[in-house]
C-alpha positions in Angstrom: -1.7 6.8 -10.0 -3.1 4.5 -7.1 -2.0 0.7 -6.5 -5.9 0.1 -6.8 -6.0 1.6 -10.1 -3.4 -0.4 -11.3 -4.8 -3.3 -9.7 -8.1 -2.6 -11.7 -6.5 -2.0 -15.1 -4.3 -5.6 -14.7 -7.8 -7.7 -13.8 -9.5 -6.0 -16.6 -6.7 -6.7 -19.0 -5.7 -10.3 -18.2 -8.2 -13.0 -18.4 -9.2 -14.7 -14.9 -6.3 -12.7 -13.3 -6.1 -12.2 -9.8 -3.5 -9.2 -9.0 -1.9 -8.2 -5.5 -0.1 -5.1 -5.5 2.7 -3.7 -2.9 4.4 -0.3 -3.1 3.6 3.2 -3.6 1.7 4.7 -6.4 4.7 5.3 -9.0 6.7 2.2 -7.9 5.3 -0.5 -7.0 5.2 -4.3 -7.9 2.8 -6.8 -8.7 2.0 -10.8 -8.4 -0.6 -11.5 -11.2 -2.0 -15.0 -11.0 -3.7 -16.3 -14.0 -4.5 -19.4 -16.3 -3.9 -17.8 -19.5 -0.3 -17.6 -18.6 -0.1 -21.5 -18.6 2.5 -22.3 -21.8 3.9 -19.0 -21.9 7.5 -18.0 -21.3 8.3 -15.6 -18.5 9.2 -12.7 -20.8 6.1 -13.4 -22.6 3.9 -13.4 -19.4 5.7 -9.9 -18.4 5.4 -8.4 -21.9 1.4 -9.0 -21.6 1.1 -7.6 -17.9 3.5 -4.4 -19.2 0.8 -4.1 -22.3 -1.9 -3.3 -19.9 0.0 -0.4 -18.2 2.0 0.7 -21.4 0.5 4.1 -21.4 0.4 4.8 -17.7 4.5 4.1 -18.1 4.8 6.3 -21.2 2.9 9.5 -19.4 5.1 8.9 -16.2 1.9 8.4 -14.0 3.8 4.8 -13.7 7.5 5.2 -13.1 8.1 1.6 -12.3 6.6 -2.1 -12.1 8.2 -5.3 -10.6 6.0 -8.1 -12.2 5.7 -11.7 -11.2 3.3 -13.4 -13.7 2.2 -17.0 -12.3 -0.4 -19.7 -13.4 -2.6 -20.9 -10.4 -0.5 -24.2 -10.2 3.1 -22.3 -9.9 1.6 -20.3 -6.4 0.2 -23.2 -5.1 
């Protein structure tokens, strides 16, 4: 699985998001920035991001994903 494929999945699953990827296809990190995270706990944000790629993790196509999920105001 490529970084671009993961990025497309995350951007499609999380409304109004900007996704930045680093790493290689099976072990990577992501920064997901979206206003939908406003008022959500860090755990709830991570669960939302993981839900978008759960099938890829379960199948082994994606081995590890380090997640940073932020609102736009948290990155400016």
